[in-house]
N, C-alpha and C positions, 0 to 999 in steps of 0.2 A: 667557465667563460663568463666574464664580467663586462659591464658597459661603463664607460666614463660618464658621470653625471654632467648634464648640460649646465653652463654657467647661469647664475641667477639673473633674472632681468632687473633692470633699473626701474623701479616702480614710479619714479618721478617722470619718466618718459614713456610709460607703458599704459595703454588703455586696457583695463581688465573688465570683462563682461561675463557675468554668470547668468544662466538661464534655468528657471524652474519650468520644466517641460510637463505639459499635461495635454489631454485630448481637446479640451475646450478653449484654453488660452495659455499663452506663455507669459511669464513675468520675468523681466530682466532687472538685474542690479548691476551698477557699473561704478568702477573707480576711475575717475576722469582726471588726467593731469591738469593742474591749474585749479581744480576744485577739491582741495585736500580735505575740507571739512564737510563735503556734501557727497552722499551716496545716492546716485541717480537711480530711480526705479520707474519702470514703464510696464504697461500691460499691452501685449501684442496678440495679433492673430496667430494661431499655431501653424505658421508657414516659415520656411527658411528665408524666403524673399523678404518678409516683414522684419526678420531678425537682421539680415544684412543691411536693410535700409536704416534700421535703428542704429546700428553700429556706425554706418556712414554719417549719420546726423550728429553723433557724439564727437567725431573728430573736429569739425569746425567749432563746436561748442568749447572744446579745450583750447583751440587757438584764440577764441574771443577772450578768454581769461588769461592769456599769456602762456598757456601750457603747450608743450611740444609732444606730439605722439609719434614715436619712432617705431613702436611695435604694438600689435594688438593681440591679446590673449582672450580666448573664450573658454568657458568651462560649464559643464552640466553633469548631472548625475546619470550614471548608466541605468538602464531599465528596459522596458518593453520596446522602446524606439530603436534600440540597437545603435549602430555607428554611422548611419547614413548622414545625420546632421553633422557629425565631426568631419566626414569626408567633404561635404559641401563647403564647410568653413575653411578647411585646409586648401581647397582649390581656389578660394578667394584670398589666399595669402594670410590667413589668420591661424595662429598657433592654437591648438586645442588640447585641453585636459579633460578627461572623462573621470569623474569622481566615483569611487566605490561608495554607495550610499551607507552601508553599515559601518563604514569607518569614520563617519562624521559624528563627533560628540554632540549629544542633545541634552536638553533639560530633563532631569530625572524625576521631577515632581509628578505626582499622580495626575494632576489636572494642569498640564502645561498648555499654554496658548499655542495654537498652530494655525497659521494662515499662509497663503502663498507669499505675502510680503515678508512675514517673519522668516519663512524658509529661505527665501532668496537672500535676505540679509545675512543669515547664518552661513549660507554657501559662499557669499562674497567674503566675509571675514575669514572663513576657513581657507578659501583659495588664496587670499592675500598672505595669510600666515605661511601657507605652503610655498608661495613664490618668494617669501623672505628667507626661506630655508629653515624654518622652525621644524625640529624633528618630531616625528610621529603625530603630525597634525591630522593627516588623512592619507588614504591610499588612492593612487590613480590607476585606472584600468588602461593598459596600452591598447591603442586602436589597431586591430589586426589588419593585415593586408587583405584586400578585398578577395583576391583569389584564394588565399588560405581560409578565409571565413566561409567562402562558398564550398570549399572542399570538405568541410565538416558535415555538410548536410547528408551525404550517403550514410555515414556511420550513425548519425542521430536518427535517420529514417529507419535504418535497420533495427535500432533499439526499440522504436515505437512499434514496428511490425512484429518483433518478437513478443512484445507485451500483448499485442492483439492476438497472436497465435496462442499464447498461454490462456488468455481470457476465453477464446472460442472453445478450446479443448476442455477447459473447466466447465463451461456452460453445457456442453454436450454431455460430459460426464455427470453433471448434476441432474439433467433431465433423465438420463438412463438410470441413475441411482433411485430416483423416485418410482421407477417401474420395476426395480429389483434386478436390473441388468448390470453385470460386472464384466471386466476383462476386455472391453471394447477400446481400441486405440485408434482415434481418428487421424493419426499421422501416418498410418500404414497406407501403402499404395492401393490395397484392395478394400479401402474403407467403405465404399458404396456397396460392394457385393456383400461384405460382412454385415453391414447394417440391415440389409434385406433378410438376412438369415437369423437375426436376433429374435429371441423370445423373452417375454416378460417372466416374472417369478411365477405367474399362473400358467405358463406354458403357451400363451397366446401370442400372436404377432404383435408388433408395436402398434399402438393406437395411431389412427390415420393422421391426426393433427400433430401429434408428437413427432412422428416420422417425417412429416412435411417440414416441420420447424427445424429438425436436425439436418435435413437435406439442404435447406436454405443456408444454414450455418456452414455446412460443408462447402457450399459454393463460395462463401466469403473466405473460408479457411484456405481453399485451393488458390484463390487469388492472392492471399497473403503469402502463402508458400512460394508462389511463382515470383512475386516481387522480392522476397528475401533471397531466392536463388539468383535473380538478376543482379542484385546489389553485391552479393558475395562473389559472383563472377567478375564484376567490375573491380572489386577490391583485390581479388587474387591476380588479376591481370597485371597489376603493378609489379608483383614479384617475378612474373615471367617475361617482362619487357626487357629486351636486350639493349635497345638503343640508349643514348645518353638521357639520364633521368633528371628530373627537377630535384632540388635539394631535399624537399620533403620525401619524395619517393626514394631517394638514396638512403635517408635515415630509416625508412620503413624496411627496406631490404636488409640494412645492417642489423637492425633489431631482430628481424625474423630469422637471421642466421644463427641465433643462439638457441640452445635447447630450452624448452619450456615456454618459448614465446611464439605464438602463432600469428597468422596474418591479421586476425581481428584485433588482438592486443597491440601488436606493433602499430597498426594503423591508428588505433585510438590514442595511444601515447603520443604519437607524432602530431596528429591533427588537432588534438585537444590541448596539447601542452608544448611539445618541443619546437613547433614552428614559431612560437613567441620568443622574444629576447628577454632574458632575465639577467639582472645585474649580479646575482649571486645564487648559490645553492639554497640559501635561506629564503630568498624571494620565490624560488620554484616551489619549495615546501609550503610556503604561505599560500601560493596560488592554488595548490592542491588541497589546502585545508588540513595539512598534516603537521602543523606546528603546535606546540603545547600552549595551554592557557593557565598559567599559575595564578593562584589567589593567595596573597600574603598581605595581611593588614593587622597591625598590632601583634597580638599573640596568636592570631589565626593564620595558619599556613597549610594549604592543601593544593593538590594538582587536580585540575578539572578536566583533564583529557585533552584531546586535540580540538582545534577550533571548529573544524568542519565548515568554515566560512570560505569556501573556495569552489573550484570546479568539481562538482559531484561525480561526473563521469570519470575524470582522471583519477580521483581518489579511490573510487570503487574498483577501477581496473587494476591499479597498482597494489591494492590490498589483496585482491584475489590472486594477482601474480606472485605476491610474496609467499602465499601458501604453496603455489606450484613450484616456486623457486627452490624450496626446501626439498621437494621431491625430485626435480629434474637437474638441479645443480647442487647436490649435497656436498661436493668438495670445494665449492667456492668460498672465498673469504667471508662473504656475508652470511652464508649458512653456518660456517664455523663460528662466527661471532655470536650468532643467536644461540647456538648450542652451549657455548661457554657461559653466556649470561644466564641462560635458563637453568642449567644444572639439572637438579632433580625436581624442580618445580613444574607445575602444569596448570591446567585449568585456566583461570582468569589471567594469571601471569603470562602464560603462553600467548594468549590473545593480545595482551598489551605489547609484548615484545615483537609479535608479528607486525603490528602497526608501526613500531619503531623500525623494524626491518624494511617495511614498505617505503618509509621515507628515505632511508639510506639507499634502497634499491632504485628509487625514482631518480635520485641524484646521480647514482652510478650509471644508469642507463642513459640519462640525459647527456652526461659527458661522453659516453660511448657513441651515442647517435650523432652528436654535434662535433666532437673532436676526435673520435676514434680511439679513445682511451678504454682499453678492454678491462672490465672488472676482474679483480684478482681471482684466479682459479676457475674462471668461467670456461665451460666446454661448448664448442660450436656443434651444430647439427652435422651428421654424417653427410658427405657429398652424394 
């Protein structure tokens, strides 16, 4: 599935405003029709209203110089602020581009000058080059649908909770290890009863303060386990829903129908990746950070591995799925491709090819989820 690129704007009638966003102040740079040799710069309060007022004041300034503003484009770098500013600007009738920060080329000198004014000037020049259609100037982050962005929170919350569960169980195990106690599993249902029966390496009951500390950790652990169960029940309800589902839920059900793909993996693939629109399979691989980074200069030529400059959650999930795919879909075309390429090799080469398989698998599952194109040789789960 590909998208048709939008026509390039006429910069002679386009007001272009870039914003250097920070917590204390915003700095804007603007290309104003009628002022071709002047790059306007202003320092604003960090509020959307102040930005909209500044943009509104630039339009009559262009008219005073004989310029005509038929379209307004705003751009800023993606970061901690998310996409709320983009949505406010879009509601005001302003086209928005969100720039991926790592894609902007910078001065490579060890002591390069850096100020908000310099940064906003660089952003403006980069944005203008992008709007002129110059290739590989920078990458833009698509602004996700508000509902789709909100739907990612349960999966990310579960990830955080699982990390908390692991941390708590490790801390409890560490305390017991210092007392010479082994074999205690805090994830068992009888965790509290078994804790009261534990004895140290000297045959004595657990010290009072150590036991009290572990009990408080169990309180937190049980809360985490309950929240994980609630999120997983919410996740699994999508697969059991019989009524007409939203497009994202339809894709989740479709993916979960294949052997080797569970509800968690299907949900993550869709919410973190497939709900977005990609112009090509290469763009999807780049979004996941699964494209190569060759280095060739003069007589030096080497491969530096994948970029890893993308969605970490999506990349991790699809690499883990690639290993499972070899086990649960051994007759598929992708598994056959890996075996043929691998031959008798193993070790590091196997890991490298599994990452290559992950990229191919990501594209194949994207086409299956969005277009219904079944990957070659894939087996569905038993009904």
